[in-house]
C-alpha positions in Angstrom: -4.4 30.0 -19.6 -3.8 33.5 -21.0 -2.3 34.7 -17.7 0.4 32.0 -17.9 1.3 33.0 -21.5 1.3 36.7 -20.4 3.6 36.0 -17.5 6.0 34.0 -19.5 6.1 36.6 -22.3 6.8 39.4 -19.8 9.5 37.4 -18.0 11.2 36.4 -21.3 11.1 40.1 -22.6 12.8 41.5 -19.5 16.5 42.0 -20.3 18.9 40.2 -18.0 16.0 38.8 -15.9 16.9 35.1 -16.3 15.9 34.6 -12.7 12.4 35.9 -13.3 12.0 33.7 -16.4 13.1 30.7 -14.4 10.8 31.4 -11.5 7.9 32.0 -13.8 8.5 28.8 -15.8 8.7 26.7 -12.6 5.6 28.3 -11.0 3.6 27.8 -14.2 4.8 24.2 -14.4 3.7 23.5 -10.9 0.3 25.0 -11.5 -0.1 22.9 -14.7 1.0 19.8 -12.9 -1.6 20.3 -10.2 -4.3 20.6 -13.0 -3.1 17.3 -14.4 -1.6 18.9 -17.5 1.6 17.0 -17.3 2.7 17.3 -20.9 2.4 21.1 -20.7 4.3 21.2 -17.4 7.1 19.1 -18.9 7.4 21.5 -21.8 7.9 24.4 -19.5 10.4 22.6 -17.3 12.4 21.6 -20.4 12.5 25.3 -21.2 13.7 26.0 -17.7 16.7 23.6 -17.9 18.9 25.8 -20.1 17.7 28.9 -18.2 18.8 27.4 -14.9 22.1 26.3 -16.5 22.8 29.7 -17.9 21.8 31.4 -14.6 23.6 29.2 -12.1 25.9 26.8 -13.9 25.9 23.1 -14.8 26.6 22.0 -11.2 24.1 24.3 -9.5 21.5 23.0 -7.0 19.0 25.2 -8.9 19.5 23.1 -12.0 19.3 19.9 -9.9 15.9 20.9 -8.6 14.6 21.6 -12.1 15.9 18.2 -13.2 14.2 16.5 -10.2 10.9 18.2 -10.9 11.0 17.3 -14.6 11.9 13.7 -13.7 8.8 13.4 -11.5 6.6 14.5 -14.4 8.3 12.2 -16.9 7.7 9.3 -14.5 4.1 10.3 -14.2 3.8 10.3 -17.9 5.3 6.8 -18.1 8.5 7.9 -19.6 10.7 6.1 -17.1 13.9 6.0 -19.1 13.8 9.8 -19.5 13.0 10.2 -15.8 15.9 7.9 -14.8 18.4 9.9 -16.9 17.2 13.2 -15.4 17.5 11.9 -11.8 21.0 10.6 -12.4 22.0 14.0 -13.6 20.4 15.6 -10.5 22.1 13.1 -8.2 25.5 13.8 -9.7 25.1 17.5 -9.2 23.9 17.1 -5.6 26.7 14.7 -4.7 29.3 17.3 -5.7 27.8 19.8 -3.2 27.9 19.8 0.6 24.6 21.4 1.1 21.1 20.0 0.3 21.6 16.7 1.9 17.9 16.0 2.2 17.3 16.7 -1.4 20.1 14.3 -2.3 18.5 11.6 -0.1 15.1 12.3 -1.7 16.5 12.0 -5.3 18.4 8.9 -4.4 15.2 7.4 -3.0 13.3 8.3 -6.2 16.1 6.9 -8.3 16.1 3.6 -6.5 12.3 3.3 -6.7 12.4 4.0 -10.4 15.0 1.3 -10.9 12.7 -1.1 -9.1 9.8 -0.3 -11.4 12.1 -0.9 -14.3 13.0 -4.3 -12.9 16.5 -3.3 -12.1 16.6 -4.7 -8.6 20.3 -5.3 -8.5 20.9 -1.6 -9.3 18.2 -0.4 -6.9 19.8 -2.0 -3.9 23.0 0.1 -3.9 20.9 3.2 -4.7 18.8 2.5 -1.6 21.9 2.0 0.5 23.2 5.4 -0.7 19.8 7.0 0.0 19.7 5.5 3.5 23.2 6.8 4.2 22.2 10.3 2.9 19.1 10.4 5.0 21.1 9.4 8.1 23.4 12.3 7.5 20.6 14.7 7.0 18.0 13.8 9.6 17.6 12.4 13.1 17.9 8.6 13.4 14.2 8.2 14.2 12.9 10.5 11.5 9.9 9.2 9.6 11.5 10.1 6.3 13.8 7.1 6.7 10.9 4.7 6.5 10.4 4.6 2.7 14.0 3.6 2.2 14.0 1.1 5.1 10.8 -0.5 3.8 12.0 -0.7 0.2 15.4 -2.1 1.1 14.0 -4.6 3.5 11.5 -5.8 0.9 14.3 -6.4 -1.6 16.1 -8.6 1.0 12.9 -10.3 2.1 11.8 -11.2 -1.5 15.3 -12.5 -2.2 15.1 -14.7 0.9 17.9 -12.7 2.4 16.2 -12.8 5.8 19.2 -12.0 7.9 19.8 -8.8 6.0 16.1 -7.8 6.1 15.6 -8.4 9.9 17.5 -5.3 11.3 15.8 -3.1 8.7 12.3 -4.2 9.7 13.2 -3.9 13.4 14.4 -0.4 12.9 11.4 0.6 10.8 9.1 -0.9 13.5 10.8 1.1 16.2 10.5 4.3 14.3 6.8 3.8 13.7 6.2 2.9 17.3 8.0 6.0 18.6 6.1 8.3 16.2 2.6 6.6 16.1 2.3 4.6 19.3 2.4 0.8 19.9 -1.2 0.2 18.8 -1.2 2.1 15.5 -2.6 0.3 12.5 0.4 1.6 10.5 2.6 -1.0 12.3 0.7 -3.9 10.7 2.7 -4.3 7.5 6.1 -4.0 9.2 5.1 -6.5 11.9 3.8 -8.9 9.3 7.1 -8.7 7.4 9.2 -9.0 10.5 7.4 -12.1 11.6 7.9 -13.5 8.1 11.7 -13.0 8.2 12.0 -14.4 11.7 10.0 -17.4 10.5 12.2 -17.7 7.4 15.3 -17.9 9.7 13.6 -20.4 11.9 13.8 -17.9 14.8 10.6 -19.3 16.2 10.9 -17.8 19.6 11.3 -14.4 18.1 8.5 -14.8 15.6 5.8 -16.1 17.9 5.3 -12.9 20.0 5.3 -10.8 16.8 2.6 -13.0 15.3 0.6 -12.8 18.5 0.9 -9.0 18.5 0.1 -8.9 14.8 -3.1 -10.8 15.4 -4.1 -8.6 18.4 -3.5 -5.5 16.4 -5.6 -6.7 13.4 -8.4 -7.6 15.8 -8.2 -4.1 17.4 -8.0 -2.3 14.1 -10.7 -4.2 12.1 -12.7 -6.3 14.5 -12.3 -10.0 15.3 -14.2 -11.2 12.2 -12.4 -9.4 9.5 -10.8 -11.3 6.6 -7.4 -10.0 7.5 -7.7 -11.6 10.8 -8.4 -14.9 9.0 -5.3 -14.3 6.8 -3.2 -13.8 9.9 -4.7 -16.9 11.6 -3.7 -18.9 8.5 -0.1 -17.6 8.7 0.1 -18.4 12.4 -1.3 -21.9 11.8 1.3 -22.6 9.2 4.0 -21.3 11.6 2.9 -23.7 14.3 2.3 -26.7 11.9 5.9 -26.4 10.5 7.1 -26.9 14.1 4.8 -29.9 14.6 2.7 -27.9 17.1 -0.6 -29.1 15.6 -2.6 -28.6 18.8 -1.8 -24.9 18.5 -2.4 -24.7 14.8 -5.8 -26.5 14.7 -7.9 -23.9 16.6 -6.5 -21.2 14.5 -7.5 -22.8 11.2 -10.9 -23.6 12.7 -11.4 -19.9 13.6 -10.1 -18.8 10.2 -12.6 -21.1 8.4 -15.5 -19.7 10.6 -14.5 -16.1 9.7 -14.3 -16.9 6.0 -17.6 -18.8 6.1 -19.4 -15.8 7.6 -18.0 -13.6 4.8 -19.0 -16.1 2.1 -22.5 -16.4 3.4 -22.9 -12.6 3.7 -21.6 -12.2 0.1 -24.0 -14.8 -1.2 -26.9 -13.1 0.6 -25.9 -9.8 -1.0 -25.8 -11.4 -4.4 -29.2 -13.0 -3.8 -30.8 -9.7 -2.8 -29.5 -8.1 -6.0 -31.0 -11.0 -8.0 -34.3 -10.5 -6.2 -34.4 -6.8 -7.1 -34.1 -7.9 -10.7 -36.9 -10.5 -10.3 -34.4 -13.3 -11.1 -36.3 -15.6 -8.8 -35.0 -19.0 -10.0 -31.4 -17.9 -9.8 -31.9 -16.5 -6.4 -33.6 -19.6 -5.2 -30.7 -21.8 -6.3 -28.3 -19.5 -4.7 -30.1 -19.5 -1.3 -30.4 -23.3 -1.3 -26.7 -23.5 -1.9 -26.1 -20.9 0.9 -28.2 -23.0 3.4 -26.2 -26.2 2.5 -22.9 -24.4 2.9 -24.1 -22.9 6.2 -25.0 -26.4 7.5 -21.8 -28.0 6.2 -19.6 -25.4 7.7 -21.7 -24.9 10.9 -22.0 -21.2 10.3 -23.2 -19.3 13.4 -27.0 -18.7 13.6 -26.6 -14.9 13.7 -24.8 -15.0 10.4 -27.4 -17.3 8.8 -30.4 -15.3 10.1 -30.3 -12.6 7.3 -30.1 -15.4 4.7 -33.1 -17.1 6.2 -35.1 -13.9 6.2 -34.4 -13.0 2.6 -34.9 -16.6 1.4 -38.3 -16.5 3.2 -39.2 -13.3 1.3 -38.3 -15.0 -1.9 -40.5 -18.0 -1.1 -43.4 -15.7 -0.5 -42.7 -14.0 -3.9 -42.9 -17.5 -5.4 -46.3 -18.0 -3.7 -44.9 -20.6 -1.3 -45.9 -19.1 2.1 -45.9 -22.4 4.0 -42.3 -23.0 3.1 -41.4 -19.5 4.1 -43.1 -19.8 7.5 -41.4 -23.2 8.1 -38.0 -21.6 7.2 -38.5 -18.7 9.6 -39.7 -21.1 12.3 -36.6 -23.2 11.9 -34.5 -20.1 12.1 -36.2 -19.0 15.3 -35.9 -22.5 16.8 -32.1 -22.5 16.2 -31.6 -19.0 17.7 -30.9 -18.8 21.4 
């Protein structure tokens, strides 16, 4: 916009006002970034780098901040190598200073995440450890800002089957979330799932079992008892019990999981059939509803889940001028209902 160009021109024309130029460049870059004009924002911040260097020196925190901002934009633009180089420069500057511990921790976290997106997991791990150490020096031990580092570091260990190393990180992350959000917050789900997984991986069955039970209860409370994520958790628990030879505990879990998935399948088929009806694709809809009824019978899907299917199928049969079949279908549905 014209006002940006005017502000930049005025700042650049003012003799000895490098601070004003720097402030204007950064403010305009922020505004452009918020508008989604990332290339323009990057150009301004590239102009700001020598200004910050001249104004404050090559090891100034002001320069480190400009480099960090520019790195964020470069990463957004997909220029990851450029972003990595900028963050490395910012981190080197911040490590030479005693102040700005939180900014150092933040840059180290960004650097580690960027390495992970580049597939440099081996290099990301020490960067995350550095970031965790920096955060621990900068904030309280239960500060929520520790969580991204704990989560990322724990995930690296988990995915590398380093379950012993992952366990204390997940335990700590869970405790921080519980303290901040409460024991029943849905934000605990991912951490609890991973913690149960690493216990399972270490064959710490007595530790894993209550975490799985709590995970299931939390999913049920957060989404309802018939959500697909409840089915996923039931499957995980069934495998957990089956591996131990506790088949009597596993069987009801897989039975319930199948019932949940069946309800969702039938509901999805019914929705597809309704769309086909709206398009007058009667033959396709009829074949789909016949299949849905067979699946419902084979899987013993509950009557309340089958009732919408029967009603829409009866409507289809009436459209096909087969009212007797429609009436018989509805009668059968009423007979099956309690």
